[in-house]
N, C-alpha and C positions, 0 to 999 in steps of 0.2 A: 724204622718200618713205616712204609707208606700207608695212607688211609685205606687205599684199595686192598692192600695185603691184609691189614687188620680186619677189614670187613669180611674178607673171604675166609680168614682163619677163625673168626669169632662172630658168626651171624647174630647170636643173641645180644652181644654187646653193640653191634651195629644197629639192631632194632631199638635198643634202649636209647642210643644216641639220636636216632631218627625221631623217636617219640618225644625226646626232650626238645628237639628243635621245633617239632610241631607245637608243643606246649608254649615255647617262647614266642613263636610266630602268632599263635592264638592270642596270647596276652598283649603283644604289641599291636595287633590289629584292633583289639577292643579299645585300647588306650588311644591310639592315634585317630581312629575314626570318631571316637567320642569327642576328643578335643577338636577335631575338624568340624564336626557338627555344631559344637558350641560356638566356634569362630564364625561359621556361616550364619548361625541364628543371630549372633550379635550384629553382623553386617545387615541382615534382614531387618532387624529392629531399627537400626540407624536409617536405613533407606525408607522404612515405613514412616519414621518421624519426619524425614524430609518431605515425603509425599503429603503428610498432614500439613506441614508448613506451607507447601505450595497450594494446597486446597484453601488454606486461610487467606493467602494472598489473592487467590482468584475470587473468593467470596468478598473480600474487602474491596477489590477493584469493581466487582459487579455492584456492590452496595453503593460505593461512592460515585460510580458512573451511571447510576440508575436515574430514572425519570425524576424522582423527587429531588435528588441532589442537583441535577442539571437545571431543573425548574427553579429551585431555590437560588442557584447561582445567577441564572438569567434575571430572576426577579430582583436580586440585589443590585445587579448592574443597571437594570431599568430604573429602580428606585434612586440609585445614585445619580443617574442621568437626569432625573426629574428635580433634583435639589436646586440647581441654578434657576430653573423656571419658577420654582416655588419661592425661592428667595427674591427673585425679581418681582413676583406678584406681591410679596410682602413689602418690598421697597416701594412699589407703586401705591400701596395703601398708605404708607407714610407720606409719599408725595401728595396724595389726594388730601390727607389730613392737613399737611402744611399749606396746601393751596387754599383749603377751606378756612384755615386760621388766618392766612393772609387776607382773604376777602373779608372775614369778620373784623379784622383789625381796622381795615379801611372804613367799614360802616360804623364801628365803635368810635373811630375818630370823628366821623360826621356827627354822631350823637353827642359826643363831648363838646364839639363846637356849638351845637344847638343849645346845649345846657349853658354854655358860657354866655350866649346871647340872652337866654332866659333869665340868668342871674342879673344881667344888666337891666332887663326890663323889670324884674322884680324890684330892683333898687329905684328905678324910675317911678314905678307905681307908688312906692312908699313916699317918694319926694312929692310927686304931683298930688297925691291924696292927703298930704300933710294938713291941708286946711279943712279937710272934710273928716269930721270925727267918725262917721260911720265906716270910712274906708281904712282907718288906721289898723283895725283888727284884721281886715281882709288882706291888707298889704303884708302884714306880718305872717299871716297864715300861708299865703301863696308863696312868699319868699321861703318859708320853712320847707314847703313841699318841693320847691325847685332845688334848694340846697340838698335835700334828701336824695332827690333824683341824681343830682350831680355827683354826690358821694357814691351812690350805687353804681353809676356808670364808671367812676374811677376805680372802684373795687373790681368791677367786671373787667376793666381794661388790664388791671394788674394780674388778675387770675388768668386771663387769656394770654398775656405775655409770658407768664410762668409756664403755662401749658405749652405754648409755642416753643419755648426753650427746651423743655423736656422732650418734646417731639423731635426737635432738631437733633438732640443727642441720640435719640432712638433711631432716627433716620441715618445718622452717621454710622451708628453701630450696624445697622442693617446693610449699609453700603460696604462696610468692612467684611461682612459675611459674604456678600456677593463677590467681592474681590478675591476672598479666599477660595470660594467655590470655583471661581473662574480659573484659578491657577492650580487647584488641587483635584477637584472632582473629575474633570475630563481625563486627566492622566491616570487617576485611580481606575476609573471605569474602563479606559482603554487597556490598562494592564490586566485587569480582571478578565476582560473579554478575550484578550490575546492569550492569557494563561489558561483560560477555560478550554480554548482550542488546543493548546499545547498539552493540557492535562488529558484530554480525550485521546490525542495521538500517543502520548506516553503510556496511557493505560492500555491502549490497544497493543502497543509493542510489548509491554510487560506481560499482558495476558497471553500473547502468542508465545513469548519466551518461556513463561511459566508452564504452558502446556508442553512445550518441547522438553523442558527439564523433567517434567512429570512423566513424559513418555519414555525418556531414557531411564529414569529411575524405575519406572514400571518394568522396563526390559530387564534391568539388573535384578529386580525383585523376582521376575519370572525365572531368570537363569539361576538365581540362588535356590528357588524352590525346586527347579530341575536337579540342581546339584545335590541338594539335601536328599531328594529321592534317589539319586544315583549312588549316594553313600551306602545304600543298602547292599552294594557289592561287598562292603565290609562284613555285614551280617551273614551274607551268603557264603563268603569265604570262611568266616569263622565256623559256620555250621558244617561246611564240608570238611574242615579240619577235624571237627568233633566226630563226624561220621567216619573219618579215616581212623581216628583213635579207637572209636567204638568197634570198628571192623577187627582190629587186632584183639580187643578185649573179647569179642564174641568168638574169635578163633581160639584163644586160650581157654575160654570156658568150655567150648565144644570139645576140644581135645582132652579136657579133664573129665568129661562125662563118659558114661559107660559106652555110648555109641561111638564116641571118638576113640576111646581106648581100644575098641574092637577093630579099628582099622589097622591095616598092615603098616609097617614102617614106611614103605614107599608111598602109600596113600596119604599118610600123615605129612610126609615131606612135600608131596605134590600139592596137598591142600594148603600148606603154609606158603609154598611158592606162589600158588594162585592168588592168595590174599595179598602177598607182597607185590605181585605184578598189578593186581587190581588197584591197590593204593597208589602205586607208582603212576598208573594211568590217570587216576583221580587227581593226584597232586599236579601232574603235568597239565591237565586240562584246567584245573583251578587256577594255576599260575597264568596260563594263556588268557583265560577269561578276566582275571584280575588285571593283567597288564592292559588288555583292550579297554576295559571300562575305565581304568585310571587314566589312560591316555585321553579318553574323551572328557573325563572330569577335568583334567589339567588344561585341555584346550578351552573348555568353558570358563574355568577360573581365570585363565590367562586373558580371555576377552574382557574380563572385568576392568583391566587397566585402561583400555581404550574407552570403556563406558565411563569410568570415573573421571578420566581426562575430559571427556565430552561434557560431563556434568559441571566440572569446574569452569570450562570455557563458556558454557551457556549461563552459568551463574554470574560470571564476570560481565557478560553481555546484558544480563538482567539488571545488574547493579548499575551498569553504565547508562541504561535506558532512563534512569531516574536521577542520575547524579547532576550536580551543579555546584558552582562556586559558593552559592548562597543557600544551599540545602535543597535545591530542586524546585520544581514548579509548585508542588503543594505548599512548601514552606513559604514561597514567595506570595502565593495566593492568601495564605493565612496572614502574612504581614500586611498585605494590601487591605484585606478585610478589617484587620485590627486598626489600620490607619483610617479607613473609612468610618469605622465605628467611633474612633476617638474624635475625628472631625465632626461627626454627627452629634456626639455628646457635647463637645465644646460649643458647637453652634446652637444646640438645643438650650444649653445654659444661657447663652447670650440672648437667644430668642425668648427665653423665659423672662429675662429682665425687660426686654422691649415689650413683651406681652403684659408684664406687670404695669409698665408705663401706659400701655393701651387701655388696660382696665382702669388705671387712675384717670386717664383722659375721659373714659366713659362716665366716671363719677363726676368729674369736673364739668363735663358737658351738661349733665342733669342740673348741677348747681347753677351753671351759667344760664341755662334756659329759664330756671326759676327766677334768677336775677333779672333777666330781660322782662319776664312777666311782671315783676315788681316795678320796673321802670315803666312798663306799659300802664300799669294802674296809676302811677304818679302822673304820667302824661294825661290820662283821662281826668284825674282830679284837677290838674292845671287847666285843662280845656273847659271843664264845667265851672270852675271857679271864675275863670276869665269871662265865660259867657254870662254868668250871674252878674259879674261886675258891669258888663255891657248893658244889661237890662236895667240895672239900678242907675247907671249913669244917664241912660236915656230919659229917666224920669226927672233927673236933676237939671236937664237942659244945658245951658252954657257952662254952668258951674261944674258939671261932670264931664265936659267935653274932653279935656286933656287925659283924664283917667280912662275914658272910653277908648281913646286912640291907643293908649298903651295896652289896655286889655285885649283889644283886637289883635295887636302884634303878638301878645302872649299866645292867643289861640292859634295864630298862624304858625308861629315857630313850634308850638307843642305838636301841631299836626305833622311837622316835618320829622318828628321822631318815629312815626309809624313805619315808613318805608325802610329805613336802615334797621329798625328793630326786626321787621319781618325777614330782612336779608340775613341778619345775624342768626335768627332762629333757624333759618334754612341751612346756614353754614354749620350750625351746631348739630343739626340732624345728619348732615353729610359727614361730619367728623365722627359722630356716633356710629354710623353705618360702616365707615372705613375701619374704625377701631374693632368692630365686630368681625370684620373680614380678617383681621390680623390673627385672631385666635383660631379661626378656621384654617388658615394657611399653616399655622404651626402644628396643630393637631393632625392635619392631613398629611404633611410632608416630612415632619421630623420625628415626632413621637412614635409614629407607626413604623419608622424605618429601623430604629435601633434594635428592636426585637428580631426581625428577620436577619439583619446583618450579624447579630450575635449568634443566632442559631446556625447560620451558614458557616460562620467562622469556627464554631465549635465542631461542626460536622467535618470540616476540612482538617481541623487540628487533630481530631480523633483518628481520621483516616491516615494522616501523616504519621501519627504515633504508631498506629497499628502496623502500617507498612514498614516503618523503621524497625519495629520489634521483629516482624516476620523476616526481614532481610538480615538482621543480626543473627537470628536463629538459623536462617538458611546458610549464612557464612560459616557458622560454627558446625552445623550438620554436614555441610559440603566438605569441610576440612576433615571432619571425623570419618566420613564415609570414604574419602580418598585415602586417608591414612590406614584405616582398617582394611580396605580392599588391597592396598599395596602390601600390607603385612600378610594378608591371606594368600596373595599370589606367591609371596616368597616362602611361606610356611606350609601351604597345603600341597605338598608333592608326595602323594601316597606311594608312588612307584619308588621314589628315592628312599622313603622311610621304611617301606615294607617289602619292596620287590626283592631285595637281596636276601631277606630272611626266608621268603617263600622259595626263591631260587636255590638257596642252600638246602632246603628240605627236598626240593625236586632232584637236585644233583645227588644227594645221599640216597634217595629212593631209587634213582636209576642205577647207582652202584649196587645196591642191595638186589634189585631185580636182575641185574646182569650176572650176579653170583648165585642166582637161584633158578636153574632151568625149570621150565614148567611144561607139563603135558596137559592135554584136555582132561577135565575131571569127569568122573563117571557119576553114577547115582549116589555114591557115598557122599557127594558134596551138596546134595539137595537140601538137607536140613540146615547146614550152615549158610548156604546160598540164600535160602528163604529168609533166614533171620537177618542177615546183612541187608538184603533187598528191602526189608520192611522199614529200615531206619531212614531211607532216603526221602528227601522232600522235593527233588527235582528230577525231571525226565532224563536230563543229560546224565545224571549219576546212574540211573537205572540202565540206560543204554550202555554205558561203559561197563557196568556190572555184568551184564549178560555176555560180554566178550570173554569173561574169565570164569564166572560161576553161574550155575543155574539159578533161575528165579523161582518164585512160588508157582504152584500149579495154576493153570489158566483160570480155573474157577475162582481162585483166591486173589488173583491180580487186581489191584485197584483200577477202576475205570472212571475217568472224568472227575477224580477228586480234585478239589481246589489246589491241594498241595502238589499236584503233579505237574504244574507249570515249570518250565525251565527258567533259570535265572536270566537267560538271554531274552526270552519272551517277556518276562516280567519287567526287566529294565527297559527294554525297547518300548514297550507299551507305556511305561510310566514316565520315561524321560525323553527319549529321542524319537 
């Protein structure tokens, strides 16, 4: 026996089958749309995470491309460029010290030569005055002073030679610094300058691509929000099925009441047929609305695939904008800054050693100046002792003539010490001034550079790390979004999942309606019609209702209630 024959021969059994199908469809709708909503929410969360990562990339780019960072980079490049000139100034100080030492050595040689003559004259005084008792003590005393001066100038010469050798070592060290600067600093400064320009260009490109990815991700987010709102068709369909079930319940209840039992058999049959046709029209319209909305939902979900592919393509472009064999521009800049910092620290260590030598020179200069003053005092003693000898010899007449001549020579040669002594003192002051300049050059050009270089290097390193972390997160999130969207496109086919179940209900309802001829209802249908009319939440349901059953009296009809909006109006306003 065919289904149509079964339905015609047993309407009550057909109604039971129909209501079972409605219940099944109701349950499937609830499950499928709940799962679909959860899937879309999970995609929304992944997209939101991607947008957050893109925001972090933009903030990192803005921070690292800001005035402070650019200024710090330019300052580091400028400071690096100043190192060779600072080292040259330091080298010039050593050259000045060496020149002053060389001049002092010449004058010290003159003084030593003078003392050699003075020692000869002292011996001559002792010999010529041997016959004069009063000159014996004088001769010994003046010889002692001359020998003391000679020893002092020898010590001075030894100290000066030691200082000269130390300065020569320091000058050679400084020359090595200049040579290293000459081969390293220009290349480092040029690389940093070039990479600073590249960094700006890369940052601009990354910022532009990040904005594009964010725009596409935002579009996906908006579409997901629209689709989530469109999923209300599931709730609407479920409610309309409930209203169909309730319509049959209200029919059964009414027919069991006294007023229903008072109807004739024909009126009861016609009322049942009217409800059957009403439900058939409702399920038919519900199926049409469901298919229309699901088609639009499917079209929106299908567009996710193109959006996801666009996100992956832009993400690849974004990664390519910063890629490089050696880790990209930021990594190269960090390495260059680290090399510059290492060079600065090594040079600073060597400069510290040469500065220590310069400070030692300053101490030696003070000692040497004191030594020269000692020699000056010895020279004065010799001068006055010889003058005193001249005076005493003048009183002795011919007997003191020979001693008088030697004493005069002593005074003459002692006077020759003055000029080279002054020249040596002047050289010592020049050396002291040049040594002071060494400390100034070091503190101004080296010690103050390490801090800014380290600060800039750390800032670049932190930016590189932050961007690496963001790009790693973006890669993972992009893959997750693409995978989840692809799965959603395959799985979220509500027409395929539910359309056949609703169509089966509609087909069975049409069979039932075809087997239940219906005439227009009279006043006897007003009570049931009003009760069924009251359960509706959409205008479309009420409009269909009035084609088969009467509604409530005009005074009781709802006007302008929020629930009276049709599902069409509601979804069109909310989604499309």
